[in-house]
N, C-alpha and C positions, 0 to 999 in steps of 0.2 A: 401911579400909572394912568394912562389915556389911551383911547383908541379913536381913531379917526375915521369915520365910515364915509365913504361915497355913494349915494344912490344914483345911479346911472339911468337916464331916462325915466324919471318918475312920471313925467307928463304923458307918455306915451305907453309905457310898459307897467300895467298896475291892474292886472285881471284877479278877481277872486280874492282880494284882501291881501294881496302880496305885499303892500304897505305894511302889515302886521309884523312882517318878519323884522322890519326896521324897529318898531316899537318893542317888539321882544328883547332884540339884542340891546336897545339902549337901557331898558328898564333892567333887564339881568345885569348888567355892568353896573349901573348906578346903584343897584341894590347892595353890591360888594364894595362901594366906595370908589368905584373907577370911572374917572372922567372920559366922557364921551361927546364927540361933535358929529354930527350929522350935515352932510352938504350934498345938495340936488345938483346932476348935471344934467341938463336938459338939451335938447337939439340947438346945435349953435353956441352953448357955452365954452367959455375958455376957461380952462382950469388944469392944472398941473397934475396928472394922476400920482405923480411921485410923492406928493404930500399926504397921501392916504395910507391906511393899513389894510381896510377890507373894503370891498365892493360887493355891492348887491344889484342884481339885475333881474327883474320880475318879468311876468308873462305878457304876452300881447297876441293879438290875432296876426295872420298873414299881411293884411293891409299894413297895420303898424310897423311890422317889421319891414316891409318895403319902403315905408316913409322914412327910416332910419340908414338906409343903404347910402344915401348921400353924405350923410354926417360922418358914417363909419369911414367912407372913402377919402375924406377931406383930411383925414390924420387921425382921427379917433381911434380907428381898428389898429394902426400900428402903436399907439400909446397902450392900448389894452393889451396887446400882444407882449410889449416891452414889460409892462407891469407883471403879467403871467410868468415869463421868463426868470423875472426879478423875485420870485416867490411871493408875491403878494397874494393875500387871501380872497377868493371870489365865492360869493354863493348866486348862483345863478338859476332861474325857475322857468319851465317852460319855454316860451319864445325867447327868452334871455339865454336858456340853455342852449337851444338850437342856434342861436345867433353865435356863439362861442365856437361852433363847428367850423368847416370849410363851406358848405354850401347847404343851400335847400331847393328841393325840385319842388314846386306846387303841384297841385293835382291837375293842373292844365299843361304841364311840361315845362313850365318857365324856371329857369335855373336862376337863383339869386345867390351871389358869392358873399360870404359873410366874413367873420373877423378871421377865423383859420387859426386860433389859438390852440383849439383842441382837435385831435385825429377823429372827427367824427362827421357824419352829415345826415340830413334829413328828407324825407321824400313825404310828400303830401298824398292822402288819400281820401275820397270822398267819405269814407265811413269814419266816424270819430270813435275814439276809445275814452269812455266817460264814465265816472262813478268814483266810489270810494276805492282806496288802495292801501295796501301795505306790503312792506318789503323790509329785509333785514340787510342791515348795513354790513359790508364785510369788516373783519377785524380792523383791517388798516383804516377804516373809515369810523372806527368806535364801537362796532358790533352792536349797536342798538337797533331794536325794532321801531321802524318809522311807520306812522299812519297819518294818511291825508286824502286829497282827491284829485283826481286826474280829469283833462277834458282837453284832448288834442286830436287832431287828425294826422299829424306827421309821425311817421315811423323813424325813429333814429337808430343809426347803425355804428357802433365804435369801430375804430381801426386799432391797429396793435400797439398804437402808442398811446391809447387811453384804455383805463380799466373801469369796469361798472362800480358804480356807488354801493349796489347790493343787489339782491336777489328777491324777485318778486315772490310774494306769498299770496297775496291778493291781488287782481287787477290785470293791466296789461303792461306797465312798465314802458321801456324804450320804445318796443315794437310789436309786443303782443307775441312774439315767435321764438325768442331766444331766452326768456326768463330773467333777463337783465334789467335794471332800472338805474338809471342816471349815470354820470359818469365822475370820474376822478383823475385829474392830471395836476402833478406838483401840489399846488394849494388851491386849486380850483375845484369847486363842488358844483355839481349840476344835477338837476332832478325835476321830474314832471309834477311833483307834489306841492298843490296848491294846498290851502287850507285856513290860513297859511302855515307852512311846513313848521315852524320853529316853535309856536306857542303851545302846540300839543305834544311836542317832543323834546322835552327840555334836555336830555342827555345829548341830542345831537346838537341843540344849540350851543351849549356849553363846549362841546368839541369842536365847533365851528369858531368860538371866540377864542378858545385857548389856541387854536392852531394860529390865528391872526396875532395874538398877543406874544406868543411864543416867539414868533419871527422877530418882534421888535425889542423884547427884554429877555431873550431866553428863555428856557423852559419855564411854563406857568401852569399851575395846576389851581383852577378856581375852588372856593370853599362851597359846599353845598348851600343851596337856598331851601326854603320851605315850600315845596313843589306840590303841595297835597291836591291843590284844585287841577294843575296842570296833568299831574299823574292821574287822577280820577278820570279825566277826559281821555288821556292816553289809554288807559286800562279798559275804559269802557268801549273804545273803539277796536281795541285788540279782541275783546270778548265778541262783539257784535260780528267783526269780519272773520273770526275763526269758526263761526258756526257754517 
């Protein structure tokens, strides 16, 4: 087996160590003898998204997101929507998660139209939601507890065509109002959790990888790895945030 990963906009969207998610996925696959290739797709790069199995988009500030608008409008947004509709797997974090929605309204009232692949939108505020976070994934998203770190001024609201990734236990999540965190649509996973999200949450990391592998090869269940260090970090944060 092999998995082909596309890292979208690694030159612009890579806050708070989000690159670590790529490293984590690659190592978890290689540890099981599964071949993996990672291709970066920067602004202006020409690549066929149909060649890939899994896409990662990291976080960025409002300025970086606005820089990408021209590239998205040049045809990349349409290609991403087509990949989503085709059932490709996406992991999107913070700014990358927001960009998958219909639009973002800045704190100054400027509207930025985004990819439109997910039924959600984001509204910027002056006050940031920042700090450690914890949320429980819904059963359809693996049911695991996620620990991470959030730092965003945008409030994201899901429409009826999009389900939450999970329920907030500690922190703000999507908007600090409705108790939801992240989004799931088809095989797209969106979250505000930096940290990065995958190394400290191995169960969720494998859930995302199994999702991508199963689309290509039929139902796949990954063999367990020795995750004692990852789980020690995971359990430490759960105990810390549960106080």
